[in-house]
C-alpha positions in Angstrom: 127.4 55.4 153.9 124.2 54.4 152.2 123.8 55.5 148.2 122.3 58.8 148.9 125.1 60.3 151.5 127.8 58.7 149.0 126.0 60.9 146.2 125.7 63.9 148.2 129.7 64.2 148.9 130.8 62.7 145.1 128.7 65.6 144.0 130.5 68.3 147.1 133.6 67.0 145.8 132.6 67.9 141.9 131.4 71.2 142.6 132.3 74.4 143.5 131.5 75.3 147.3 128.8 78.2 145.9 126.9 76.0 143.4 125.8 73.0 145.6 122.1 72.5 146.1 120.1 73.9 149.1 120.5 71.0 151.1 124.5 70.3 150.4 126.3 71.9 153.2 129.9 73.1 152.2 132.7 73.3 154.6 131.9 77.3 156.2 135.9 78.5 155.9 136.1 76.5 152.0 132.8 78.4 151.4 133.6 82.0 152.4 137.0 81.6 150.6 135.6 80.3 147.6 133.3 83.5 148.0 135.8 85.8 148.5 138.0 84.2 145.5 134.7 84.5 143.0 133.7 88.0 144.1 136.9 89.8 144.1 138.5 88.1 141.0 138.7 90.5 138.4 137.3 87.6 135.1 134.6 86.9 137.8 133.5 89.6 140.5 131.1 92.2 139.7 131.8 96.0 138.9 130.3 97.3 141.7 132.5 94.8 144.8 135.5 95.5 142.0 135.4 98.8 142.4 134.2 99.1 146.3 137.2 96.9 147.0 139.9 99.6 146.3 138.5 101.0 149.0 138.6 98.6 152.0 141.0 98.8 154.5 141.6 95.0 154.2 142.3 92.7 151.6 138.9 90.4 150.6 140.9 87.7 149.2 143.6 87.4 152.2 141.6 88.3 155.4 138.5 87.0 154.8 138.7 83.7 155.6 135.9 82.6 157.9 132.2 84.0 158.6 133.4 86.0 161.7 135.4 87.9 159.1 132.4 89.4 157.3 132.4 92.4 159.8 135.5 93.7 158.3 132.9 94.3 155.8 131.3 98.2 156.3 127.4 98.2 155.5 127.1 99.4 152.0 123.2 98.5 151.5 122.5 102.5 151.3 124.9 102.9 148.6 122.3 99.9 146.5 119.7 102.8 146.3 121.6 104.8 143.6 124.4 101.8 141.8 123.3 100.5 138.5 122.1 97.3 138.7 124.6 96.0 135.9 127.2 96.7 138.4 125.9 94.6 140.7 126.1 91.4 138.6 129.1 89.1 138.9 131.3 88.8 135.3 131.8 85.5 135.9 128.0 85.1 134.5 129.4 85.7 131.3 127.9 88.4 128.6 124.3 87.3 129.2 123.7 86.2 132.7 120.3 84.7 133.3 118.1 87.1 135.1 115.1 87.0 136.2 114.5 90.7 137.9 115.2 93.4 139.1 113.7 94.3 142.7 113.2 96.7 145.3 113.4 97.1 148.7 109.8 98.8 150.5 111.2 102.5 150.6 110.5 102.3 154.4 114.0 104.2 155.3 114.0 106.6 152.1 114.8 105.5 148.6 114.4 102.1 147.9 117.2 99.8 147.3 118.0 97.5 144.5 119.3 93.9 144.1 119.6 92.0 140.8 118.0 88.2 141.0 119.8 85.6 138.7 118.2 82.4 137.9 120.6 79.8 139.9 119.8 82.0 143.5 115.7 82.2 142.6 115.9 78.3 141.7 117.4 77.7 145.2 115.9 79.9 147.3 112.1 78.4 145.9 113.6 74.5 145.9 114.5 75.3 149.4 111.4 76.9 150.7 109.3 74.4 148.9 111.7 71.5 151.2 110.3 73.4 154.4 106.9 73.9 153.7 106.5 70.0 152.8 108.3 69.4 156.1 105.6 71.5 157.6 102.7 69.5 156.1 101.8 72.1 154.0 99.0 70.5 151.5 100.5 70.7 147.6 97.9 71.3 144.6 96.6 74.2 146.2 95.8 77.8 144.7 97.7 80.3 146.5 96.1 84.3 147.5 98.9 86.5 147.7 97.8 89.5 150.1 101.5 91.6 149.3 103.6 93.8 147.3 104.4 92.7 143.3 105.5 94.4 140.6 109.2 96.1 141.8 109.5 93.6 145.1 110.7 90.6 144.8 107.9 88.8 147.4 105.6 88.5 144.4 108.1 86.9 142.2 109.0 83.8 144.7 105.6 83.4 145.6 104.5 82.8 142.1 107.4 80.4 141.5 106.9 78.6 144.8 103.0 77.8 144.4 103.7 76.4 140.8 106.8 74.2 142.3 103.7 72.9 144.5 101.4 72.4 141.8 99.2 75.3 142.7 97.9 79.0 141.0 99.0 82.5 142.3 96.4 85.0 142.5 97.9 88.4 143.7 96.1 91.7 144.8 98.0 94.7 143.0 99.2 96.8 146.7 101.5 99.6 146.4 103.0 100.1 149.9 104.5 103.0 149.3 101.8 105.1 148.9 100.1 103.6 151.8 103.3 104.6 153.7 103.2 108.0 152.4 100.0 108.6 153.7 100.4 107.2 156.9 103.2 109.6 157.5 101.1 112.4 156.3 98.0 111.6 158.7 95.9 110.9 155.9 94.1 108.1 158.1 90.6 108.1 156.1 92.1 107.8 153.0 94.4 105.4 154.2 91.4 102.8 155.6 89.9 103.2 152.0 92.8 102.0 150.7 93.1 99.3 152.8 89.0 98.8 152.2 90.1 98.3 148.5 93.0 96.0 149.0 90.6 93.6 151.1 87.6 94.2 148.7 89.8 92.6 145.7 90.8 89.5 148.1 87.1 88.7 148.4 86.6 88.7 145.1 89.5 86.0 144.9 88.0 83.8 147.6 84.5 83.9 146.8 85.0 82.9 143.6 88.5 81.0 143.7 90.0 77.6 144.7 91.9 78.8 147.8 93.9 76.5 150.1 97.0 78.9 150.8 96.7 82.7 152.0 99.8 84.6 151.8 99.3 88.3 153.8 101.4 90.6 155.5 100.4 90.9 159.4 98.8 94.2 159.4 96.5 92.9 156.4 95.9 89.8 158.5 94.7 91.7 161.1 92.6 94.1 159.3 91.0 90.9 157.8 89.9 89.5 160.5 87.5 92.6 161.1 85.4 91.6 158.2 83.3 88.9 158.8 82.5 88.0 155.2 86.3 87.2 155.0 86.8 85.4 158.2 84.2 83.5 156.7 85.5 82.4 153.2 89.2 82.0 154.5 87.9 79.3 157.6 85.7 77.7 154.4 88.9 77.4 151.9 92.1 78.2 153.5 94.3 75.3 154.6 97.3 77.4 155.5 98.2 80.7 156.2 102.0 81.5 155.1 102.5 85.4 156.6 105.5 87.7 156.2 107.0 90.8 155.5 106.1 92.8 158.8 106.0 91.7 162.3 103.5 89.3 164.5 103.8 89.8 168.1 103.3 86.7 169.9 100.0 87.7 171.5 98.6 88.2 168.2 100.1 85.3 167.1 98.3 82.8 169.3 95.3 84.3 169.2 95.0 83.8 165.4 95.7 80.1 165.8 93.8 79.7 168.4 90.5 82.0 168.3 90.3 83.8 164.5 91.3 80.8 162.4 92.2 77.9 164.7 91.8 75.3 161.5 94.7 76.5 159.7 98.2 75.9 160.1 99.6 79.3 160.5 103.3 79.8 159.8 105.9 83.0 159.4 108.7 84.0 157.8 111.4 86.6 158.2 112.0 88.5 154.8 114.8 90.7 153.6 115.2 92.3 150.1 118.6 92.6 151.1 119.2 88.9 152.2 117.2 88.0 148.7 114.8 85.7 150.4 113.6 85.1 153.9 114.1 82.7 156.8 110.9 80.5 157.2 109.9 79.9 161.0 111.0 76.5 162.7 109.2 73.5 162.4 107.5 72.1 165.7 106.4 75.3 167.1 104.0 75.2 169.8 101.3 77.7 170.0 103.3 78.9 173.0 106.4 79.1 171.8 108.3 82.4 170.7 108.2 82.4 167.2 111.9 81.6 166.0 113.4 82.0 162.1 116.0 79.9 160.9 118.2 81.1 158.0 119.1 79.6 155.0 123.2 79.0 156.3 125.4 79.3 155.0 124.5 81.7 152.1 122.2 83.9 154.7 123.3 84.2 158.1 122.3 86.5 161.4 124.0 87.7 164.1 122.1 90.1 167.0 124.1 92.9 168.6 124.2 95.8 170.9 123.8 98.6 168.2 125.8 101.0 170.0 129.0 98.3 170.6 128.8 96.6 167.8 129.1 93.2 169.9 126.7 90.7 169.5 124.4 90.1 172.8 123.7 87.2 174.9 121.6 84.4 173.9 118.1 85.7 174.9 118.3 89.3 174.5 117.5 91.7 172.4 119.3 93.3 169.8 119.3 94.2 166.3 120.1 91.6 163.3 122.7 92.1 161.4 122.6 89.9 157.9 124.6 88.5 155.6 123.9 87.2 152.2 126.8 85.3 150.5 125.9 83.5 147.6 127.6 82.7 143.8 125.2 85.7 142.5 125.1 88.2 145.2 127.1 89.5 148.1 125.8 91.6 150.9 128.0 91.2 154.0 127.5 92.5 157.6 124.4 94.9 156.2 122.6 96.3 160.0 118.7 96.1 159.4 116.0 97.6 160.5 114.6 94.9 163.0 115.6 94.1 166.4 114.6 90.5 167.7 115.8 88.2 170.3 119.1 86.4 170.0 118.3 82.4 169.8 121.1 79.4 169.5 120.7 78.4 166.0 120.1 74.4 164.9 122.1 72.2 164.6 125.2 72.7 162.1 123.3 76.1 161.2 126.7 79.2 161.1 125.6 82.2 163.6 121.9 83.2 165.4 118.7 82.3 164.7 116.2 85.0 165.6 112.2 85.1 167.2 110.0 88.0 168.4 111.5 90.1 165.4 109.9 93.9 165.9 110.6 97.2 163.7 113.1 99.9 165.4 111.6 103.2 166.1 113.9 105.2 163.9 116.7 104.2 161.8 119.5 105.5 159.7 118.0 109.2 160.9 113.5 108.8 160.2 110.8 107.1 161.7 110.1 103.6 160.9 106.5 103.1 159.3 105.4 99.4 158.5 102.1 100.4 157.1 100.7 97.5 155.1 104.1 95.7 154.4 
């Protein structure tokens, strides 16, 4: 056993399975049992889950022993629309938990849901993404420009920290995705166009005056950017890497961006969800002809792809709706049905659960139309 592996083994033995670095993988069953002990013990669990446990039809401390058992939980995501944020913080963090911020979902399906981002999970997510970027050959010491929501949205916070971790500055454009969705729902297309041009004009000012090596757009904004020759020229001259996320991109559009519009830039995607407290990056090594596959950071974030009518898993290569589990020391949200469909793909070696490809939004979710807008 080499010295590095020995160090990992000693570290794993010394710490709780919930406290390991992102690149040290605990035994899955031990991890789940430790998570249930933490989140449902009166001394350490959050007020939300300790109160919610009384209405469950099972006992998480005795009945949830594996990842498969997470399916016992009801989907409580809608309850995050009005629960007090303080009640989501596990009591085990003490009277002064290190909170990075309270963040909200995009509001696509109604009132936004809220989550609390604690320092340990934030550091974990940033370290994992920095390692991914290094594996993909994303150059360090480049400034980033994010064409993505900030404010109450977690994406802006994580992008700023990721840029800093690799030696760059994060420039940001002020975007209100909820306003765009409201305009679209009211068929106010001229106002949508004017607002998008306002966003792109801000991007042009940054690209013209600053050294930007990494661009982080949502797919709708990247498509609209590509219609402006001035912006295409700026991106071609300055940007080395385009990291897209926040909305879906179909395979044909991805192929055109890679081979025709921005052939000199590396183009990578991620599938992110506020309820997952982060994203699943594109699998390394994919060719232009491969589907865009996203691998979650298991065991903390895991996917399954189901038939929404039966609740059962679809076959590999078949389409179904995504269910996300987030299980970490700072947050627990199991069995969360997302508003996206995808092709079920086998996970990488050692991964818990599924990977997903060709993600797209459902037409309707929770009784309402799904409007992606710019995010």
